[in-house]
N, C-alpha and C positions, 0 to 999 in steps of 0.2 A: 300476631306472629311474634312480636318482641316479648310479650308476656309468656308465651310458650317456651321460648328459648331461655328466658330468665328463670322460669320454674325448673327447667332442666338443670341449669347451673346450680340453683338452690338444692335440688335433690342430690346432685352429684357431690356438692360440698357436705351435705348432711350425711350421706353414706360414708364418706371418708372420715368425717369427724366422729361419727357413731362408732366406727371401728376403734378409734383411739380411746373413746370413752369406756369401752368394755375392758380395755387393758389397764385402766387406772386402778391401783390398789386402794383399798379402803382401810383407813387407820381406825383403830379402836377409839371410840368416843365415850366419854363418861357423862358429858353434858352438852346441851345446846346453848349457843350464845346468839345465833342469828338465824333467821328464817326468811326464805324467799318463796312466794306463792305465785305460780303462773296459772292464770285462770282465763278461760275464754268468755266472751260476752254472752255465750249461750246460757250461762248459769248466773242467777242472782245469788251471790254468796254474801252473807252479812259479815262485815269485818269484825264485828264483836265476837263471832264464833271463833275466828282465828286468834283473836286476842285472848279469849278464854283458853284455847288450845295452847297458846304460848305460855300462859300463866302456869299451866301444869308442868312445864319444863323450866319455869323461872326465867323466861325470856321476856325482857321489857318490850312494850309495843313499839318503841322507837327503833328496835333492832329487827323489825319486820318490814319487808318490802313486798308489795304486791304489783305484779305486772298483769295488766288487763289487755286482752287481745280483742280488737274490734275491727270490723271491715273498713270503717272510715275513721279518720282522725277525730278524736273527741277531746274537748278541752279537759284539763285536769280538774278533778273534783277534790273537795276537802276530804281528808282521810284521818282516821284515828291512829293509823299505823305510821311507821317511820317515814315511808316513802311510797308513793303510788306513781306508776309509770304506765302510760297508755301506749299501746303498740299496734301498728297496722302494717300491712304488707307494703304500703306505699313508702314507709320509712326506710325500707331496705333497698339499696341500689341494685342495678342490673346484675352485678357480680356477687351479690349476697353480703355486701358490707353494711354495717350498721352506722347510724349517726354517732357522733362523739359521746353523747350522754350514755349510750349503751356500751361503748367501749370502756368507759369508766366503770360502769356497772359490772361488766364482765371481769374486770380485774380483781374485784373483791371476792374473797373466798367466804363462803357461807357454810354453816354447819348442816342445815337442812333445806332441801328444795322440795316443795310440794308441787307436783305436776297435776294441777286440777283441771285436766281436760281429758276427754274420754275417746277421742277419735284420733286418727292418724293424720290430722291436718298438718300441713307442712310448717306453718309459721310457729305455733307454740313448740313443736318438737325441735325446730331449728334453733329457737332461742334457748331451749332447755339444754341442748348439747354444748352451748357456749358458756353456760353457768359453771363456775367452779364450786361445786357442792361436794361435801364430804359424804352426805347421805341423801338419797332421793326416794321419794314416796309418790306413787301414782296408781292409776287404775289398770285393771287387767286388759282393757280394750285398747291400750296404747302399745307401742313397741316395747317389748320387755327389756331391751337393752338400755332404755332411758331410765329405768327405776331399779333401785336396790330392794325396796319393799313394795310389793304389788298386791293391791287389795281388789277383790272381786265384789265391788259394791256399786250400787247405782249412784252416779255422780249427783243426781238431784237430791239424794239423801245425805246432805252435808253433815248432819249430826252423827250419823252412823259412821261415815268415813272418818271423821275426826276422833270419835271414841275408839274405833278400831286402830287407827294410827297411833293414838296415845298408848293404848294397851301394848301394841307390838314394839313401839319405839322405847317404851320404858324397859321392856325386857332386853332389848338390844343394847341400851345404854348402861346397863348394870356393870 
């Protein structure tokens, strides 16, 4: 019963924050300096692919943060990227508040947020709306308001997603 009420609170906060997100104006960007990737545990995504993606925009690996969503708390793994954060629903309290490390993470403004999840599951979407991103990229199977650039690509085809993202982002950043 507590979990149902907690989910209701999260959905309510999500809807309210999503309305605010759609009213945020997008400034013209000429380059990317930082990238955050939100990815669910459903997909095995090789970090080297995101490093290669970042190289196309001259973003150093230490300026890339990956947030991995899992059902259970999993210990941090070594990463080639600047930072790796593990996230599970148990980390969020009843009222939808995050632990301090996430509050610090949410204060940082990033140039590009990649929403690498393809469903409307609440946790990744909820984290996404709290990220201060100037530009957002994601899949067509998520809520459209979460993303500025929406690609109709199968999420298991990481290479295609990243090549299409690169192509469209380079035209946007000109």
